DRENMARPA-121317 format. One record per atom (N, C-alpha, C): x, y, z; atom name. Coordinates in steps of 0.1 Angstrom, whole numbers, always signed. Layout:
<nodes>
<<X Y Z> CA>
...
</nodes>
This chain:
<nodes>
<<+193 +353 -355> N>
<<+180 +349 -351> CA>
<<+180 +335 -344> C>
<<+188 +326 -349> N>
<<+189 +313 -342> CA>
<<+201 +313 -333> C>
<<+199 +308 -321> N>
<<+211 +307 -312> CA>
<<+221 +298 -317> C>
<<+233 +299 -311> N>
<<+244 +291 -315> CA>
<<+241 +276 -312> C>
<<+243 +267 -322> N>
<<+240 +253 -320> CA>
<<+249 +247 -310> C>
<<+262 +251 -309> N>
<<+271 +245 -300> CA>
<<+267 +248 -285> C>
<<+262 +260 -283> N>
<<+257 +264 -270> CA>
<<+245 +255 -265> C>
<<+236 +253 -274> N>
<<+225 +244 -271> CA>
<<+229 +230 -268> C>
<<+239 +225 -275> N>
<<+244 +211 -273> CA>
<<+251 +211 -260> C>
<<+259 +221 -256> N>
<<+266 +221 -243> CA>
<<+256 +222 -232> C>
<<+245 +230 -233> N>
<<+235 +231 -223> CA>
<<+228 +218 -221> C>
<<+224 +211 -232> N>
<<+218 +198 -230> CA>
<<+227 +188 -225> C>
<<+240 +188 -229> N>
<<+249 +178 -224> CA>
<<+252 +180 -209> C>
<<+252 +192 -204> N>
<<+255 +194 -190> CA>
<<+242 +194 -182> C>
<<+231 +199 -187> N>
<<+218 +200 -180> CA>
<<+212 +187 -178> C>
<<+212 +178 -188> N>
<<+205 +165 -187> CA>
<<+211 +156 -175> C>
<<+224 +154 -174> N>
<<+229 +147 -162> CA>
<<+226 +153 -149> C>
<<+227 +167 -149> N>
<<+224 +174 -136> CA>
<<+209 +171 -132> C>
<<+200 +172 -142> N>
<<+186 +170 -139> CA>
<<+183 +156 -134> C>
<<+190 +146 -141> N>
<<+188 +132 -136> CA>
<<+194 +130 -122> C>
<<+205 +136 -119> N>
<<+211 +135 -106> CA>
<<+202 +141 -95> C>
<<+196 +153 -98> N>
<<+187 +159 -89> CA>
<<+175 +151 -87> C>
<<+170 +144 -97> N>
<<+158 +136 -96> CA>
<<+161 +123 -88> C>
<<+173 +118 -90> N>
<<+176 +105 -83> CA>
<<+183 +107 -70> C>
<<+186 +119 -66> N>
<<+194 +121 -53> CA>
<<+186 +116 -41> C>
<<+173 +119 -39> N>
<<+166 +113 -28> CA>
<<+167 +98 -27> C>
<<+166 +91 -38> N>
<<+167 +77 -38> CA>
<<+181 +72 -34> C>
<<+191 +79 -40> N>
<<+205 +75 -36> CA>
<<+208 +77 -22> C>
<<+203 +88 -16> N>
<<+205 +91 -2> CA>
<<+198 +81 +7> C>
<<+186 +77 +3> N>
<<+178 +67 +10> CA>
<<+185 +53 +10> C>
<<+191 +50 -1> N>
<<+199 +38 -2> CA>
<<+211 +38 +7> C>
<<+217 +50 +8> N>
<<+230 +52 +16> CA>
<<+226 +51 +31> C>
<<+216 +58 +35> N>
<<+212 +58 +49> CA>
<<+197 +56 +50> C>
<<+192 +44 +50> N>
<<+177 +42 +51> CA>
<<+171 +46 +64> C>
<<+159 +53 +63> N>
<<+152 +57 +75> CA>
<<+146 +45 +82> C>
<<+141 +36 +74> N>
<<+134 +24 +80> CA>
<<+144 +12 +81> C>
<<+144 +6 +92> N>
<<+154 -5 +94> CA>
<<+149 -18 +87> C>
<<+138 -18 +81> N>
<<+133 -30 +74> CA>
<<+124 -39 +83> C>
<<+122 -51 +78> N>
<<+112 -60 +86> CA>
<<+118 -63 +99> C>
<<+109 -64 +109> N>
<<+114 -67 +123> CA>
<<+115 -82 +125> C>
<<+108 -90 +117> N>
<<+108 -104 +119> CA>
<<+111 -111 +106> C>
<<+122 -118 +105> N>
<<+126 -126 +93> CA>
<<+123 -140 +96> C>
<<+115 -146 +88> N>
<<+111 -160 +90> CA>
<<+121 -169 +82> C>
<<+127 -178 +89> N>
<<+137 -187 +83> CA>
<<+129 -199 +76> C>
<<+119 -203 +82> N>
<<+112 -215 +77> CA>
<<+98 -212 +73> C>
<<+95 -212 +61> N>
<<+81 -209 +56> CA>
<<+71 -220 +59> C>
<<+76 -232 +61> N>
<<+67 -244 +63> CA>
<<+59 -242 +77> C>
<<+65 -235 +86> N>
<<+58 -233 +99> CA>
<<+47 -223 +97> C>
<<+48 -214 +88> N>
<<+37 -204 +85> CA>
<<+26 -212 +78> C>
<<+29 -221 +69> N>
<<+19 -228 +62> CA>
<<+11 -237 +71> C>
<<+18 -243 +81> N>
<<+11 -252 +90> CA>
<<+2 -244 +99> C>
<<+6 -232 +103> N>
<<-3 -223 +111> CA>
<<-15 -219 +103> C>
<<-13 -216 +90> N>
<<-24 -211 +82> CA>
<<-34 -222 +80> C>
<<-29 -235 +79> N>
<<-39 -246 +77> CA>
<<-47 -248 +90> C>
<<-41 -246 +101> N>
<<-48 -247 +114> CA>
<<-59 -237 +116> C>
<<-57 -225 +110> N>
<<-67 -215 +111> CA>
<<-75 -214 +98> C>
<<-86 -220 +98> N>
<<-94 -221 +86> CA>
<<-106 -211 +86> C>
<<-111 -208 +75> N>
<<-123 -199 +74> CA>
<<-135 -206 +80> C>
<<-136 -219 +79> N>
<<-147 -226 +85> CA>
<<-148 -224 +100> C>
<<-137 -224 +107> N>
<<-137 -222 +121> CA>
<<-141 -208 +125> C>
<<-138 -198 +116> N>
<<-142 -184 +119> CA>
<<-157 -183 +118> C>
<<-163 -190 +108> N>
<<-177 -189 +106> CA>
<<-185 -196 +117> C>
<<-179 -207 +123> N>
<<-186 -214 +134> CA>
<<-185 -206 +146> C>
<<-174 -198 +148> N>
<<-173 -190 +161> CA>
<<-182 -179 +161> C>
<<-187 -173 +150> N>
<<-196 -162 +150> CA>
<<-210 -166 +154> C>
<<-215 -159 +164> N>
<<-229 -161 +168> CA>
<<-237 -148 +166> C>
<<-248 -149 +160> N>
<<-256 -137 +157> CA>
<<-268 -137 +167> C>
<<-270 -124 +172> N>
<<-281 -122 +181> CA>
<<-294 -119 +172> C>
<<-304 -127 +173> N>
<<-316 -126 +165> CA>
<<-323 -113 +167> C>
<<-323 -108 +180> N>
<<-330 -95 +183> CA>
<<-322 -84 +176> C>
<<-309 -84 +176> N>
<<-301 -74 +169> CA>
<<-304 -74 +154> C>
<<-304 -86 +149> N>
<<-307 -87 +134> CA>
<<-321 -81 +131> C>
<<-331 -84 +139> N>
<<-344 -79 +136> CA>
<<-345 -64 +137> C>
<<-338 -58 +147> N>
<<-337 -44 +149> CA>
<<-330 -37 +137> C>
<<-319 -43 +132> N>
<<-312 -38 +121> CA>
<<-321 -39 +108> C>
<<-329 -49 +107> N>
<<-338 -51 +95> CA>
<<-348 -40 +95> C>
<<-354 -37 +107> N>
<<-364 -26 +108> CA>
<<-358 -13 +104> C>
<<-346 -10 +108> N>
<<-339 +3 +105> CA>
<<-337 +3 +90> C>
<<-332 -7 +84> N>
<<-330 -7 +70> CA>
<<-343 -6 +62> C>
<<-354 -12 +67> N>
<<-366 -11 +61> CA>
<<-372 +3 +60> C>
<<-369 +11 +70> N>
<<-374 +25 +71> CA>
<<-365 +34 +63> C>
<<-353 +31 +60> N>
<<-344 +41 +53> CA>
<<-349 +45 +40> C>
<<-354 +37 +31> N>
<<-358 +42 +18> CA>
<<-370 +52 +19> C>
<<-378 +51 +29> N>
<<-390 +60 +30> CA>
<<-385 +74 +35> C>
<<-373 +75 +39> N>
<<-368 +88 +45> CA>
<<-363 +97 +34> C>
<<-362 +92 +21> N>
<<-357 +100 +10> CA>
<<-367 +112 +8> C>
<<-361 +123 +4> N>
<<-370 +135 +2> CA>
<<-372 +137 -13> C>
</nodes>
């Protein structure tokens, strides 16, 4: 009624490493020959990036945006009508 215990142990001992190999095979092949060449730009000096980021501030972005009052009023009218369109 019960299968031979040594047969089960042999199947587990052989099957487990094969299963792990099959699961890790794509990752091992990707490490061997990667499809992506990696980053195109490698920055040697991170201080240059920090200087550029300080020069570009959020305040300057807000000052550059100009809003058209007529457009804002038209959008407000459209938004005002939307709730009354519910059925």
